[in-house]
N, CA, C, O and the ligand as a Tripos MOL2 file, in Angstrom:
@<TRIPOS>MOLECULE
protein
  257   255    65     0     0
PROTEIN
NO_CHARGES

@<TRIPOS>ATOM
      1 N          87.8980   96.2680   65.5320 N.3       1 MET1
      2 CA         87.3430   95.1420   66.1130 C.3       1 MET1
      3 C          88.4570   94.4650   66.9200 C.2       1 MET1
      4 O          88.2790   94.1760   68.1040 O.2       1 MET1
      5 N          89.6490   94.2040   66.2540 N.am      2 LYS2
      6 CA         90.6990   93.5390   66.9280 C.3       2 LYS2
      7 C          91.1580   94.3660   68.2520 C.2       2 LYS2
      8 O          91.4510   93.8580   69.3340 O.2       2 LYS2
      9 N          91.1560   95.5580   67.9760 N.am      3 THR3
     10 CA         91.6580   96.4710   69.1360 C.3       3 THR3
     11 C          90.6380   96.3980   70.3040 C.2       3 THR3
     12 O          90.9830   96.3850   71.4850 O.2       3 THR3
     13 N          89.3260   96.3490   69.8640 N.am      4 PHE4
     14 CA         88.3110   96.2210   70.9220 C.3       4 PHE4
     15 C          88.4380   94.9100   71.7020 C.2       4 PHE4
     16 O          88.3030   94.9310   72.9250 O.2       4 PHE4
     17 N          88.6730   93.8560   71.0980 N.am      5 LEU5
     18 CA         88.7660   92.4890   71.6410 C.3       5 LEU5
     19 C          89.9780   92.3600   72.5160 C.2       5 LEU5
     20 O          89.9230   91.7040   73.5560 O.2       5 LEU5
     21 N          91.0720   92.9700   72.1220 N.am      6 SER6
     22 CA         92.3040   92.9070   72.9410 C.3       6 SER6
     23 C          92.0680   93.8190   74.2000 C.2       6 SER6
     24 O          92.4800   93.4970   75.3150 O.2       6 SER6
     25 N          91.4480   94.8570   73.9740 N.am      7 LYS7
     26 CA         91.1860   95.7410   75.1820 C.3       7 LYS7
     27 C          90.2750   95.0460   76.2020 C.2       7 LYS7
     28 O          90.4480   95.1180   77.4190 O.2       7 LYS7
     29 N          89.2960   94.3710   75.6020 N.am      8 TRP8
     30 CA         88.4030   93.6480   76.4330 C.3       8 TRP8
     31 C          89.0690   92.4990   77.2700 C.2       8 TRP8
     32 O          88.7910   92.2880   78.4500 O.2       8 TRP8
     33 N          89.9570   91.7960   76.5540 N.am      9 PHE9
     34 CA         90.6660   90.7290   77.1920 C.3       9 PHE9
     35 C          91.5530   91.3080   78.2390 C.2       9 PHE9
     36 O          91.6500   90.7330   79.3230 O.2       9 PHE9
     37 N          92.2520   92.4850   77.9730 N.am     10 LEU10
     38 CA         93.1000   93.0810   79.0670 C.3      10 LEU10
     39 C          92.3830   93.4580   80.2610 C.2      10 LEU10
     40 O          92.8080   93.1580   81.3770 O.2      10 LEU10
     41 N          91.3220   94.0990   80.0760 N.am     11 THR11
     42 CA         90.3700   94.5580   81.1050 C.3      11 THR11
     43 C          89.9450   93.3770   81.9300 C.2      11 THR11
     44 O          89.9210   93.4380   83.1600 O.2      11 THR11
     45 N          89.6140   92.3160   81.2630 N.am     12 ARG12
     46 CA         89.1970   91.0820   82.0490 C.3      12 ARG12
     47 C          90.2830   90.5340   82.7770 C.2      12 ARG12
     48 O          90.1100   90.0970   83.9140 O.2      12 ARG12
     49 N          91.4980   90.5190   82.1620 N.am     13 ARG13
     50 CA         92.7570   90.0000   82.8280 C.3      13 ARG13
     51 C          92.9460   90.8140   84.0340 C.2      13 ARG13
     52 O          93.0860   90.2390   85.1130 O.2      13 ARG13
     53 N          92.9680   92.2240   83.9550 N.am     14 GLU14
     54 CA         93.1950   93.0950   85.1320 C.3      14 GLU14
     55 C          92.3540   92.9290   86.2470 C.2      14 GLU14
     56 O          92.7380   93.0310   87.4130 O.2      14 GLU14
     57 N          91.0400   92.6350   85.8360 N.am     15 ARG15
     58 CA         90.0250   92.4900   86.8560 C.3      15 ARG15
     59 C          90.2730   91.1960   87.7200 C.2      15 ARG15
     60 O          90.0890   91.0980   88.9330 O.2      15 ARG15
     61 N          90.7270   90.2240   86.8590 N.am     16 TYR16
     62 CA         90.9980   88.9090   87.5200 C.3      16 TYR16
     63 C          92.2630   89.0390   88.4540 C.2      16 TYR16
     64 O          92.2820   88.5420   89.5800 O.2      16 TYR16
     65 N          93.2330   89.6850   87.9560 N.am     17 VAL17
     66 CA         94.5390   89.8940   88.7420 C.3      17 VAL17
     67 C          94.1210   90.6900   90.0240 C.2      17 VAL17
     68 O          94.6060   90.3950   91.1160 O.2      17 VAL17
     69 N          93.2730   91.6400   89.8850 N.am     18 GLU18
     70 CA         92.9270   92.4690   91.0420 C.3      18 GLU18
     71 C          92.1560   91.6170   92.1520 C.2      18 GLU18
     72 O          92.2990   91.7640   93.3660 O.2      18 GLU18
     73 N          91.3710   90.7650   91.5660 N.am     19 ARG19
     74 CA         90.6560   89.8520   92.5890 C.3      19 ARG19
     75 C          91.6350   88.9570   93.2920 C.2      19 ARG19
     76 O          91.5300   88.6770   94.4860 O.2      19 ARG19
     77 N          92.5590   88.5330   92.5340 N.am     20 MET20
     78 CA         93.5560   87.5480   93.0680 C.3      20 MET20
     79 C          94.4410   88.2740   94.1840 C.2      20 MET20
     80 O          94.8250   87.7150   95.2120 O.2      20 MET20
     81 N          94.6880   89.4990   93.8610 N.am     21 LYS21
     82 CA         95.4130   90.4160   94.6340 C.3      21 LYS21
     83 C          94.6240   90.5660   96.0320 C.2      21 LYS21
     84 O          95.2930   90.3870   97.0490 O.2      21 LYS21
     85 N          93.4480   90.8350   96.1470 N.am     22 VAL22
     86 CA         92.5360   90.9940   97.2210 C.3      22 VAL22
     87 C          92.6170   89.6510   98.0540 C.2      22 VAL22
     88 O          92.6520   89.7100   99.2830 O.2      22 VAL22
     89 N          92.6450   88.4630   97.3980 N.am     23 LYS23
     90 CA         92.8020   87.2860   98.1050 C.3      23 LYS23
     91 C          94.1870   86.8270   98.4610 C.2      23 LYS23
     92 O          94.3940   85.8720   99.2090 O.2      23 LYS23
     93 N          95.1700   87.5810   97.8660 N.am     24 GLY24
     94 CA         96.4940   87.2550   98.2330 C.3      24 GLY24
     95 C          97.0120   86.0590   97.4720 C.2      24 GLY24
     96 O          98.0080   85.4330   97.8340 O.2      24 GLY24
     97 N          96.3330   85.7810   96.4580 N.am     25 LYS25
     98 CA         96.7380   84.4280   95.7160 C.3      25 LYS25
     99 C          97.4520   84.7800   94.2630 C.2      25 LYS25
    100 O          97.1630   85.7950   93.6290 O.2      25 LYS25
    101 N          98.3420   83.8820   93.8630 N.am     26 CYS26
    102 CA         98.9060   84.0290   92.6360 C.3      26 CYS26
    103 C          97.9860   83.9020   91.5120 C.2      26 CYS26
    104 O          97.3580   82.8480   91.4040 O.2      26 CYS26
    105 N          97.8260   84.8210   90.6740 N.am     27 PRO27
    106 CA         96.9840   84.7700   89.4640 C.3      27 PRO27
    107 C          97.2270   83.6140   88.4550 C.2      27 PRO27
    108 O          96.3330   83.0920   87.7900 O.2      27 PRO27
    109 N          98.5230   83.2820   88.4200 N.am     28 GLU28
    110 CA         98.9840   82.2240   87.4520 C.3      28 GLU28
    111 C          98.4100   80.8450   87.7990 C.2      28 GLU28
    112 O          97.9430   80.0690   86.9650 O.2      28 GLU28
    113 N          98.4920   80.6290   89.0700 N.am     29 CYS29
    114 CA         98.0380   79.2870   89.4610 C.3      29 CYS29
    115 C          96.7750   79.2690   90.4540 C.2      29 CYS29
    116 O          96.3210   78.2450   90.9660 O.2      29 CYS29
    117 N          96.3040   80.5110   90.6340 N.am     30 ARG30
    118 CA         95.2200   80.6790   91.4850 C.3      30 ARG30
    119 C          95.3850   80.2410   92.9380 C.2      30 ARG30
    120 O          94.4720   79.8460   93.6620 O.2      30 ARG30
    121 N          96.5790   80.3550   93.2420 N.am     31 GLY31
    122 CA         96.9480   80.0490   94.6990 C.3      31 GLY31
    123 C          97.2930   78.6380   94.9810 C.2      31 GLY31
    124 O          97.5300   78.2610   96.1280 O.2      31 GLY31
    125 N          97.3240   77.8550   93.9620 N.am     32 LEU32
    126 CA         97.6310   76.3210   94.1580 C.3      32 LEU32
    127 C          99.0770   75.9600   94.2890 C.2      32 LEU32
    128 O          99.4930   74.9780   94.9040 O.2      32 LEU32
    129 N          99.7870   76.8190   93.6730 N.am     33 GLY33
    130 CA        101.3350   76.5990   93.6960 C.3      33 GLY33
    131 C         101.7890   75.7250   92.4090 C.2      33 GLY33
    132 O         102.9710   75.5680   92.1030 O.2      33 GLY33
    133 N         100.7230   75.1900   91.7140 N.am     34 TYR34
    134 CA        101.0410   74.5040   90.4350 C.3      34 TYR34
    135 C          99.9230   74.7360   89.4250 C.2      34 TYR34
    136 O          98.7950   75.1300   89.7200 O.2      34 TYR34
    137 N         100.3240   74.4700   88.3020 N.am     35 ILE35
    138 CA         99.3580   74.8360   87.1300 C.3      35 ILE35
    139 C          98.9680   73.4090   86.3210 C.2      35 ILE35
    140 O          99.7960   72.6770   85.7800 O.2      35 ILE35
    141 N          97.7410   73.2210   86.3570 N.am     36 ILE36
    142 CA         97.2410   72.0240   85.7650 C.3      36 ILE36
    143 C          96.9870   72.3370   84.2440 C.2      36 ILE36
    144 O          96.2890   73.2710   83.8510 O.2      36 ILE36
    145 N          97.6170   71.4720   83.4700 N.am     37 THR37
    146 CA         97.6330   71.5590   82.0690 C.3      37 THR37
    147 C          96.9940   70.3980   81.3740 C.2      37 THR37
    148 O          96.9080   69.3010   81.9260 O.2      37 THR37
    149 N          96.5300   70.6390   80.1290 N.am     38 THR38
    150 CA         95.8780   69.5340   79.4710 C.3      38 THR38
    151 C          96.7460   69.0620   78.2270 C.2      38 THR38
    152 O          96.4210   68.2220   77.3890 O.2      38 THR38
    153 N          97.8660   69.7570   78.2950 N.am     39 SER39
    154 CA         98.8570   69.4410   77.0060 C.3      39 SER39
    155 C          99.2940   68.0220   77.2020 C.2      39 SER39
    156 O          99.5680   67.5670   78.3120 O.2      39 SER39
    157 N          99.3530   67.3090   76.0380 N.am     40 PRO40
    158 CA         99.9150   65.9190   76.2460 C.3      40 PRO40
    159 C         101.3000   65.7580   76.1080 C.2      40 PRO40
    160 O         101.8220   64.6480   76.2050 O.2      40 PRO40
    161 N         102.0260   66.9300   75.8560 N.am     41 TYR41
    162 CA        103.5430   66.9570   75.7270 C.3      41 TYR41
    163 C         104.2920   67.1900   76.9970 C.2      41 TYR41
    164 O         105.4840   66.9110   77.1240 O.2      41 TYR41
    165 N         103.5680   67.6980   77.9070 N.am     42 VAL42
    166 CA        104.1880   67.8110   79.2730 C.3      42 VAL42
    167 C         103.3580   67.1350   80.4680 C.2      42 VAL42
    168 O         102.1960   66.7720   80.2870 O.2      42 VAL42
    169 N         103.9230   67.0050   81.5290 N.am     43 SER43
    170 CA        103.1860   66.3970   82.5590 C.3      43 SER43
    171 C         101.8870   67.2580   82.9650 C.2      43 SER43
    172 O         101.8740   68.4650   82.7250 O.2      43 SER43
    173 N         100.9040   66.6850   83.5200 N.am     44 ASN44
    174 CA         99.5720   67.3500   83.7670 C.3      44 ASN44
    175 C          99.7350   68.3410   84.8860 C.2      44 ASN44
    176 O          98.8470   69.1760   85.0600 O.2      44 ASN44
    177 N         100.7050   68.3180   85.5930 N.am     45 CYS45
    178 CA        100.9080   69.2800   86.7790 C.3      45 CYS45
    179 C         102.2370   69.9110   86.8120 C.2      45 CYS45
    180 O         103.2430   69.2650   87.1060 O.2      45 CYS45
    181 N         102.2600   71.2160   86.5030 N.am     46 LEU46
    182 CA        103.4810   72.0360   86.3900 C.3      46 LEU46
    183 C         103.7040   72.8560   87.6110 C.2      46 LEU46
    184 O         102.7740   73.5390   88.0390 O.2      46 LEU46
    185 N         104.8570   72.8470   88.2050 N.am     47 ASP47
    186 CA        105.1520   73.7590   89.3000 C.3      47 ASP47
    187 C         105.0070   75.3030   88.8320 C.2      47 ASP47
    188 O         105.5260   75.6720   87.7790 O.2      47 ASP47
    189 N         104.3810   76.0610   89.5440 N.am     48 CYS48
    190 CA        104.1300   77.4830   89.2150 C.3      48 CYS48
    191 C         105.5890   78.1960   89.5670 C.2      48 CYS48
    192 O         105.9080   78.3510   90.7450 O.2      48 CYS48
    193 N         106.3510   78.5690   88.6150 N.am     49 TYR49
    194 CA        107.5260   79.2540   88.9500 C.3      49 TYR49
    195 C         107.4190   80.6570   89.2420 C.2      49 TYR49
    196 O         108.3290   81.2510   89.8210 O.2      49 TYR49
    197 N         106.3330   81.2340   88.8660 N.am     50 LEU50
    198 CA        106.1070   82.7250   89.1190 C.3      50 LEU50
    199 C         105.8010   82.9770   90.5550 C.2      50 LEU50
    200 O         106.0510   84.1050   90.9780 O.2      50 LEU50
    201 N         105.3120   82.1180   91.3420 N.am     51 CYS51
    202 CA        105.1170   82.3750   92.6880 C.3      51 CYS51
    203 C         105.9920   81.2980   93.5410 C.2      51 CYS51
    204 O         105.8090   81.1140   94.7440 O.2      51 CYS51
    205 N         106.9340   80.6310   92.7890 N.am     52 GLU52
    206 CA        107.9000   79.7320   93.3760 C.3      52 GLU52
    207 C         107.1050   78.6700   94.3120 C.2      52 GLU52
    208 O         107.5000   78.3650   95.4380 O.2      52 GLU52
    209 N         105.9940   78.1720   93.7380 N.am     53 LYS53
    210 CA        105.2470   77.1360   94.2350 C.3      53 LYS53
    211 C         104.4790   77.5270   95.6480 C.2      53 LYS53
    212 O         104.0000   76.6540   96.3710 O.2      53 LYS53
    213 N         104.4180   78.8950   95.9490 N.am     54 THR54
    214 CA        103.8790   79.3200   97.1830 C.3      54 THR54
    215 C         102.3920   79.5280   97.1310 C.2      54 THR54
    216 O         101.6170   79.3150   98.0630 O.2      54 THR54
    217 N         102.0550   80.0080   95.8220 N.am     55 GLY55
    218 CA        100.6980   80.4830   95.6010 C.3      55 GLY55
    219 C         100.2820   81.7680   96.1990 C.2      55 GLY55
    220 O          99.1050   82.0610   96.4070 O.2      55 GLY55
    221 N         101.3450   82.5610   96.4820 N.am     56 LEU56
    222 CA        101.2310   83.8450   97.0470 C.3      56 LEU56
    223 C         101.2880   84.9940   96.0000 C.2      56 LEU56
    224 O         102.1620   85.0050   95.1330 O.2      56 LEU56
    225 N         100.3830   85.9150   96.0930 N.am     57 TYR57
    226 CA        100.3870   87.0400   95.1790 C.3      57 TYR57
    227 C         101.6280   87.9280   95.1800 C.2      57 TYR57
    228 O         102.0960   88.4380   94.1620 O.2      57 TYR57
    229 N         102.1240   88.0700   96.4240 N.am     58 THR58
    230 CA        103.3090   88.9090   96.6620 C.3      58 THR58
    231 C         104.5500   88.4280   95.8520 C.2      58 THR58
    232 O         105.2880   89.1660   95.1980 O.2      58 THR58
    233 N         104.6770   86.9870   96.0030 N.am     59 ILE59
    234 CA        105.8320   86.3660   95.3210 C.3      59 ILE59
    235 C         105.5960   86.5570   93.8000 C.2      59 ILE59
    236 O         106.5200   86.8940   93.0590 O.2      59 ILE59
    237 N         104.3950   86.3440   93.3730 N.am     60 TRP60
    238 CA        104.1350   86.4660   91.8880 C.3      60 TRP60
    239 C         104.3770   87.8110   91.2750 C.2      60 TRP60
    240 O         104.6990   87.9780   90.0990 O.2      60 TRP60
    241 N         104.1930   88.7840   92.1870 N.am     61 GLU61
    242 CA        104.3550   90.1480   91.7110 C.3      61 GLU61
    243 C         105.8870   90.4710   91.5500 C.2      61 GLU61
    244 O         106.2980   91.2630   90.7010 O.2      61 GLU61
    245 N         106.6180   89.8650   92.3420 N.am     62 GLN62
    246 CA        108.0990   89.9490   92.2160 C.3      62 GLN62
    247 C         108.5740   89.3470   90.9910 C.2      62 GLN62
    248 O         109.4630   89.8840   90.3310 O.2      62 GLN62
    249 N         107.9970   88.1990   90.6340 N.am     63 ASN63
    250 CA        108.5780   87.3980   89.5480 C.3      63 ASN63
    251 C         107.9680   87.6720   88.1220 C.2      63 ASN63
    252 O         108.5470   87.3130   87.0970 O.2      63 ASN63
    253 N         106.8260   88.2950   88.1230 N.am     64 LYS64
    254 CA        106.0270   88.3720   86.8500 C.3      64 LYS64
    255 C         106.7800   89.2220   85.8270 C.2      64 LYS64
    256 O         106.2990   89.4140   84.7100 O.2      64 LYS64
    257 ZN        101.5060   80.5930   91.1770 Zn       65 ZN65
@<TRIPOS>BOND
     1     1     2 1
     2     2     3 1
     3     3     4 2
     4     3     5 am
     5     5     6 1
     6     6     7 1
     7     7     8 2
     8     7     9 am
     9     9    10 1
    10    10    11 1
    11    11    12 2
    12    11    13 am
    13    13    14 1
    14    14    15 1
    15    15    16 2
    16    15    17 am
    17    17    18 1
    18    18    19 1
    19    19    20 2
    20    19    21 am
    21    21    22 1
    22    22    23 1
    23    23    24 2
    24    23    25 am
    25    25    26 1
    26    26    27 1
    27    27    28 2
    28    27    29 am
    29    29    30 1
    30    30    31 1
    31    31    32 2
    32    31    33 am
    33    33    34 1
    34    34    35 1
    35    35    36 2
    36    35    37 am
    37    37    38 1
    38    38    39 1
    39    39    40 2
    40    39    41 am
    41    41    42 1
    42    42    43 1
    43    43    44 2
    44    43    45 am
    45    45    46 1
    46    46    47 1
    47    47    48 2
    48    47    49 am
    49    49    50 1
    50    50    51 1
    51    51    52 2
    52    51    53 am
    53    53    54 1
    54    54    55 1
    55    55    56 2
    56    55    57 am
    57    57    58 1
    58    58    59 1
    59    59    60 2
    60    59    61 am
    61    61    62 1
    62    62    63 1
    63    63    64 2
    64    63    65 am
    65    65    66 1
    66    66    67 1
    67    67    68 2
    68    67    69 am
    69    69    70 1
    70    70    71 1
    71    71    72 2
    72    71    73 am
    73    73    74 1
    74    74    75 1
    75    75    76 2
    76    75    77 am
    77    77    78 1
    78    78    79 1
    79    79    80 2
    80    79    81 am
    81    81    82 1
    82    82    83 1
    83    83    84 2
    84    83    85 am
    85    85    86 1
    86    86    87 1
    87    87    88 2
    88    87    89 am
    89    89    90 1
    90    90    91 1
    91    91    92 2
    92    91    93 am
    93    93    94 1
    94    94    95 1
    95    95    96 2
    96    95    97 am
    97    97    98 1
    98    98    99 1
    99    99   100 2
   100    99   101 am
   101   101   102 1
   102   102   103 1
   103   103   104 2
   104   103   105 am
   105   105   106 1
   106   106   107 1
   107   107   108 2
   108   107   109 am
   109   109   110 1
   110   110   111 1
   111   111   112 2
   112   111   113 am
   113   113   114 1
   114   114   115 1
   115   115   116 2
   116   115   117 am
   117   117   118 1
   118   118   119 1
   119   119   120 2
   120   119   121 am
   121   121   122 1
   122   122   123 1
   123   123   124 2
   124   123   125 am
   125   125   126 1
   126   126   127 1
   127   127   128 2
   128   127   129 am
   129   129   130 1
   130   130   131 1
   131   131   132 2
   132   131   133 am
   133   133   134 1
   134   134   135 1
   135   135   136 2
   136   135   137 am
   137   137   138 1
   138   138   139 1
   139   139   140 2
   140   139   141 am
   141   141   142 1
   142   142   143 1
   143   143   144 2
   144   143   145 am
   145   145   146 1
   146   146   147 1
   147   147   148 2
   148   147   149 am
   149   149   150 1
   150   150   151 1
   151   151   152 2
   152   151   153 am
   153   153   154 1
   154   154   155 1
   155   155   156 2
   156   155   157 am
   157   157   158 1
   158   158   159 1
   159   159   160 2
   160   159   161 am
   161   161   162 1
   162   162   163 1
   163   163   164 2
   164   163   165 am
   165   165   166 1
   166   166   167 1
   167   167   168 2
   168   167   169 am
   169   169   170 1
   170   170   171 1
   171   171   172 2
   172   171   173 am
   173   173   174 1
   174   174   175 1
   175   175   176 2
   176   175   177 am
   177   177   178 1
   178   178   179 1
   179   179   180 2
   180   179   181 am
   181   181   182 1
   182   182   183 1
   183   183   184 2
   184   183   185 am
   185   185   186 1
   186   186   187 1
   187   187   188 2
   188   187   189 am
   189   189   190 1
   190   190   191 1
   191   191   192 2
   192   191   193 am
   193   193   194 1
   194   194   195 1
   195   195   196 2
   196   195   197 am
   197   197   198 1
   198   198   199 1
   199   199   200 2
   200   199   201 am
   201   201   202 1
   202   202   203 1
   203   203   204 2
   204   203   205 am
   205   205   206 1
   206   206   207 1
   207   207   208 2
   208   207   209 am
   209   209   210 1
   210   210   211 1
   211   211   212 2
   212   211   213 am
   213   213   214 1
   214   214   215 1
   215   215   216 2
   216   215   217 am
   217   217   218 1
   218   218   219 1
   219   219   220 2
   220   219   221 am
   221   221   222 1
   222   222   223 1
   223   223   224 2
   224   223   225 am
   225   225   226 1
   226   226   227 1
   227   227   228 2
   228   227   229 am
   229   229   230 1
   230   230   231 1
   231   231   232 2
   232   231   233 am
   233   233   234 1
   234   234   235 1
   235   235   236 2
   236   235   237 am
   237   237   238 1
   238   238   239 1
   239   239   240 2
   240   239   241 am
   241   241   242 1
   242   242   243 1
   243   243   244 2
   244   243   245 am
   245   245   246 1
   246   246   247 1
   247   247   248 2
   248   247   249 am
   249   249   250 1
   250   250   251 1
   251   251   252 2
   252   251   253 am
   253   253   254 1
   254   254   255 1
   255   255   256 2
@<TRIPOS>SUBSTRUCTURE
     1 MET1         2 RESIDUE 1 A MET
     2 LYS2         6 RESIDUE 1 A LYS
     3 THR3        10 RESIDUE 1 A THR
     4 PHE4        14 RESIDUE 1 A PHE
     5 LEU5        18 RESIDUE 1 A LEU
     6 SER6        22 RESIDUE 1 A SER
     7 LYS7        26 RESIDUE 1 A LYS
     8 TRP8        30 RESIDUE 1 A TRP
     9 PHE9        34 RESIDUE 1 A PHE
    10 LEU10       38 RESIDUE 1 A LEU
    11 THR11       42 RESIDUE 1 A THR
    12 ARG12       46 RESIDUE 1 A ARG
    13 ARG13       50 RESIDUE 1 A ARG
    14 GLU14       54 RESIDUE 1 A GLU
    15 ARG15       58 RESIDUE 1 A ARG
    16 TYR16       62 RESIDUE 1 A TYR
    17 VAL17       66 RESIDUE 1 A VAL
    18 GLU18       70 RESIDUE 1 A GLU
    19 ARG19       74 RESIDUE 1 A ARG
    20 MET20       78 RESIDUE 1 A MET
    21 LYS21       82 RESIDUE 1 A LYS
    22 VAL22       86 RESIDUE 1 A VAL
    23 LYS23       90 RESIDUE 1 A LYS
    24 GLY24       94 RESIDUE 1 A GLY
    25 LYS25       98 RESIDUE 1 A LYS
    26 CYS26      102 RESIDUE 1 A CYS
    27 PRO27      106 RESIDUE 1 A PRO
    28 GLU28      110 RESIDUE 1 A GLU
    29 CYS29      114 RESIDUE 1 A CYS
    30 ARG30      118 RESIDUE 1 A ARG
    31 GLY31      122 RESIDUE 1 A GLY
    32 LEU32      126 RESIDUE 1 A LEU
    33 GLY33      130 RESIDUE 1 A GLY
    34 TYR34      134 RESIDUE 1 A TYR
    35 ILE35      138 RESIDUE 1 A ILE
    36 ILE36      142 RESIDUE 1 A ILE
    37 THR37      146 RESIDUE 1 A THR
    38 THR38      150 RESIDUE 1 A THR
    39 SER39      154 RESIDUE 1 A SER
    40 PRO40      158 RESIDUE 1 A PRO
    41 TYR41      162 RESIDUE 1 A TYR
    42 VAL42      166 RESIDUE 1 A VAL
    43 SER43      170 RESIDUE 1 A SER
    44 ASN44      174 RESIDUE 1 A ASN
    45 CYS45      178 RESIDUE 1 A CYS
    46 LEU46      182 RESIDUE 1 A LEU
    47 ASP47      186 RESIDUE 1 A ASP
    48 CYS48      190 RESIDUE 1 A CYS
    49 TYR49      194 RESIDUE 1 A TYR
    50 LEU50      198 RESIDUE 1 A LEU
    51 CYS51      202 RESIDUE 1 A CYS
    52 GLU52      206 RESIDUE 1 A GLU
    53 LYS53      210 RESIDUE 1 A LYS
    54 THR54      214 RESIDUE 1 A THR
    55 GLY55      218 RESIDUE 1 A GLY
    56 LEU56      222 RESIDUE 1 A LEU
    57 TYR57      226 RESIDUE 1 A TYR
    58 THR58      230 RESIDUE 1 A THR
    59 ILE59      234 RESIDUE 1 A ILE
    60 TRP60      238 RESIDUE 1 A TRP
    61 GLU61      242 RESIDUE 1 A GLU
    62 GLN62      246 RESIDUE 1 A GLN
    63 ASN63      250 RESIDUE 1 A ASN
    64 LYS64      254 RESIDUE 1 A LYS
    65 ZN65       257 GROUP 0 **** ****
């Protein structure tokens, strides 16, 4: 069951990344360049370091 769930999650993640690749957007921040978080311990808006705030898939792929 656990294996099934993690496989399902990975497949879902891969499909999402694939979609973002087609759009040329960073999967981490959805092309925004920043990540909105609801955590009370950090600011609500974090710079996306994986795409260097560009929101581009190509930069994300280099840094992931
Ligand atoms: Zn990003």
